C-alpha positions as CSV (number, residue, x, y, z in Angstrom):
1,R,13.5,7.7,-27.8
2,S,10.2,7.5,-26.8
3,N,8.6,6.0,-28.9
4,M,11.9,3.5,-29.3
5,A,11.6,3.3,-25.3
6,G,8.0,1.8,-25.5
7,A,9.0,-0.3,-29.1
8,A,11.6,-2.1,-27.8
9,K,9.5,-2.9,-24.2
10,G,6.3,-4.0,-26.1
11,E,8.5,-6.6,-28.2
12,G,10.5,-7.4,-24.8
13,N,13.1,-6.1,-25.1
14,F,14.1,-4.7,-21.9
15,D,17.8,-3.8,-21.8
16,L,17.2,-1.2,-24.7
17,A,14.3,0.1,-23.2
18,R,15.8,0.9,-19.9
19,S,18.4,2.1,-21.8
20,L,17.0,4.4,-23.2
21,L,14.2,5.5,-20.5
22,E,17.8,6.7,-17.7
23,R,18.8,8.2,-21.1
24,I,15.6,10.2,-21.2
25,A,15.6,10.3,-17.2
26,A,18.9,11.9,-16.8
27,S,18.2,14.5,-20.2
28,F,14.7,16.2,-18.6
29,R,16.8,16.3,-15.3
30,A,19.6,17.9,-15.8
31,R,17.0,20.2,-18.1
32,G,14.9,20.9,-15.2
33,D,12.0,19.4,-17.1
34,I,10.1,17.6,-13.6
35,H,6.9,16.6,-15.8
36,R,8.9,14.7,-18.3
37,F,10.8,13.7,-15.8
38,A,8.5,11.7,-13.4
39,N,7.0,10.4,-17.0
40,A,10.6,8.8,-17.6
41,L,10.8,7.7,-13.9
42,N,6.7,6.0,-15.0
43,G,8.1,4.5,-17.4
44,L,11.1,2.8,-16.0
45,G,9.2,1.5,-13.3
46,D,7.3,0.1,-15.7
47,V,9.7,-1.8,-17.6
48,A,11.2,-3.4,-14.6
49,A,7.2,-4.7,-13.5
50,A,7.3,-6.2,-17.2
51,E,10.5,-7.9,-15.7
52,G,9.2,-9.1,-12.5
53,N,11.1,-6.7,-10.5
54,H,8.5,-5.6,-8.1
55,D,11.3,-3.8,-6.0
56,S,12.5,-1.8,-8.2
57,A,9.0,-1.1,-10.1
58,R,7.9,-0.1,-7.2
59,R,10.4,2.2,-6.0
60,Y,10.9,3.7,-9.6
61,H,7.0,4.6,-9.6
62,H,7.1,6.3,-6.2
63,E,10.0,8.6,-7.5
64,S,7.8,8.9,-10.2
65,L,5.0,10.1,-7.9
66,D,7.0,12.5,-5.9
67,R,8.0,13.8,-8.3
68,Y,4.1,14.4,-10.2
69,R,3.0,15.6,-6.1
70,E,6.1,18.3,-7.0
71,I,4.2,20.1,-9.4
72,D,1.2,19.2,-8.3
73,D,0.4,16.8,-11.5
74,R,-3.0,15.9,-11.3
75,W,-2.8,13.4,-14.1
76,G,0.2,11.9,-13.8
77,I,-0.3,11.2,-9.7
78,A,-3.7,9.4,-10.5
79,R,-2.2,7.1,-13.2
80,V,0.9,6.1,-11.3
81,L,-1.1,5.3,-8.0
82,A,-2.7,3.1,-11.1
83,D,0.4,1.9,-12.2
84,L,2.0,1.6,-8.8
85,A,-0.9,-1.1,-7.6
86,S,-0.9,-2.6,-10.5
87,V,2.8,-4.4,-9.4
88,D,1.9,-4.1,-5.7
89,L,-1.5,-6.9,-6.7
90,Q,1.2,-8.6,-9.2
91,A,3.5,-8.8,-6.3
92,G,0.2,-10.6,-4.0
93,K,0.8,-7.7,-1.7
94,Y,-2.6,-6.9,-1.3
95,A,-3.3,-4.5,1.4
96,E,-0.9,-1.5,-0.3
97,A,-2.4,-2.1,-4.1
98,G,-6.3,-1.6,-2.2
99,S,-4.6,1.4,-0.3
100,A,-3.2,3.0,-3.7
101,L,-6.0,1.3,-5.6
102,K,-8.6,3.8,-3.3
103,E,-6.5,6.7,-4.0
104,A,-6.6,6.3,-7.7
105,A,-9.9,5.8,-7.5
106,Q,-10.6,8.9,-6.3
107,A,-8.0,11.2,-7.3
108,F,-9.3,10.2,-11.4
109,R,-12.8,11.0,-9.4
110,D,-11.5,14.7,-8.5
111,L,-10.9,14.5,-12.5
112,G,-13.8,13.6,-14.0
113,H,-12.4,10.9,-15.4
114,Q,-15.2,8.1,-14.4
115,R,-13.3,5.1,-17.2
116,G,-10.2,5.8,-15.1
117,V,-12.7,5.4,-11.4
118,A,-14.6,2.2,-12.9
119,R,-11.4,0.7,-14.0
120,Q,-10.2,0.9,-10.3
121,L,-12.8,-0.3,-9.4
122,E,-12.4,-3.4,-10.9
123,S,-9.2,-3.4,-9.6
124,L,-10.3,-3.2,-6.6
125,S,-13.2,-5.8,-6.9
126,W,-10.1,-8.5,-7.9
127,C,-8.1,-7.7,-4.9
128,A,-10.9,-8.5,-2.6
129,S,-11.7,-11.5,-4.6
130,R,-8.3,-12.7,-3.7
131,Q,-8.7,-12.1,-0.6
132,S,-12.5,-14.7,-0.8
133,R,-14.0,-11.3,0.2
134,D,-16.3,-12.2,-2.4
135,E,-19.6,-10.2,-1.1
136,A,-17.9,-6.8,-1.8
137,A,-15.5,-7.8,-4.7
138,V,-19.2,-8.6,-6.3
139,V,-20.4,-4.6,-5.1
140,L,-17.5,-3.3,-6.8
141,A,-17.2,-4.7,-9.5
142,S,-21.4,-4.1,-10.0
143,A,-20.3,-0.4,-9.2
144,A,-17.7,-0.2,-11.8
145,T,-19.8,-2.4,-14.4
146,A,-22.6,0.8,-13.6
147,I,-20.1,3.5,-14.1
148,R,-19.4,1.9,-17.5
149,Q,-22.7,1.0,-18.5
150,R,-23.7,4.6,-18.2
151,I,-20.8,6.0,-20.1
152,G,-20.6,3.7,-22.9
153,N,-17.3,2.5,-22.2
154,P,-17.4,-1.2,-22.3
155,A,-14.4,-3.1,-21.0
156,K,-12.2,-4.2,-23.2
157,Q,-12.2,-8.1,-24.1
158,A,-9.5,-9.0,-21.4
159,E,-10.7,-7.1,-18.8
160,R,-14.5,-8.6,-19.0
161,D,-12.9,-11.7,-18.5
162,S,-11.3,-11.3,-15.7
163,V,-14.4,-9.6,-14.0
164,E,-15.9,-12.1,-15.0
165,R,-14.1,-14.9,-13.7
166,L,-14.2,-13.1,-9.9
167,L,-18.1,-12.8,-10.4
168,A,-18.0,-16.6,-11.7
169,Q,-16.5,-17.9,-8.3
170,A,-18.4,-15.3,-6.4
171,R,-21.2,-17.4,-6.9
172,A,-20.3,-20.5,-6.3
173,R,-19.2,-19.5,-3.0
174,L,-22.5,-16.9,-2.1
175,S,-25.8,-17.8,-1.6
176,P,-28.2,-16.1,-4.9
177,D,-29.6,-14.1,-2.2
178,A,-26.0,-12.8,-0.8
179,Y,-24.6,-12.7,-4.9
180,A,-28.0,-10.8,-6.1
181,H,-28.0,-8.4,-2.9
182,A,-24.6,-7.5,-3.3
183,W,-25.0,-6.9,-7.2
184,K,-28.3,-4.8,-5.7
185,E,-25.9,-2.6,-3.9
186,G,-23.4,-1.9,-5.4
187,L,-25.6,-0.5,-9.2
188,T,-26.7,2.6,-6.5
189,A,-23.4,3.2,-4.5
190,T,-21.8,6.0,-4.1
191,L,-17.8,6.1,-4.5
192,D,-17.4,6.9,-1.0
193,R,-19.1,4.3,0.3
194,L,-17.4,2.0,-2.1
195,L,-14.0,2.9,-0.7
196,R,-14.7,2.1,3.0
197,I,-15.4,-1.3,1.6
198,D,-13.0,-3.4,3.8
199,T,-11.6,-5.3,1.1
200,A,-9.1,-6.9,3.7
201,P,-9.2,-10.3,5.0
202,S,-11.5,-11.2,7.8
203,A,-9.2,-11.4,10.8
């Protein structure tokens, strides 16, 4: 049923995907299998997000997050935080997205999953760019690039295109010196330093 739900979602058959996942969630909840129940809830959140129903997606993801925290499933926690941030980014809720992304980056760092850290930093750079914090966006994008080069895991083409668009925008807005300084800073910044960067718009 999980595979069928995934296939249905991929084909845009959201009603079928949701129906299957609801049955899966009910089954695992009845069995007391919290891990798989949480996974099904997160899947329901993904379906709602694909439909553009951000409020519903947020509710499912938060409930999934609570269940994963209940059993201290750190992989599940990190994954749901990233999914929750994605919903908030789509909805234009940048403050909420930034908070979730920073927490997700820390969670992936604790798991030793550097690719996960890089992806959260890329999303944070996009979040900063959307709020006209161009220097912060460049620092974060640079740091993500450094991680990916270090672990030999280049971003997918769509991800590279997204980062390049925000960098092109930053180059147009910043002086060459400011851009170069921000890029250089990101290459050596620690994650703790990066997560203290304010991505919110100036008051």
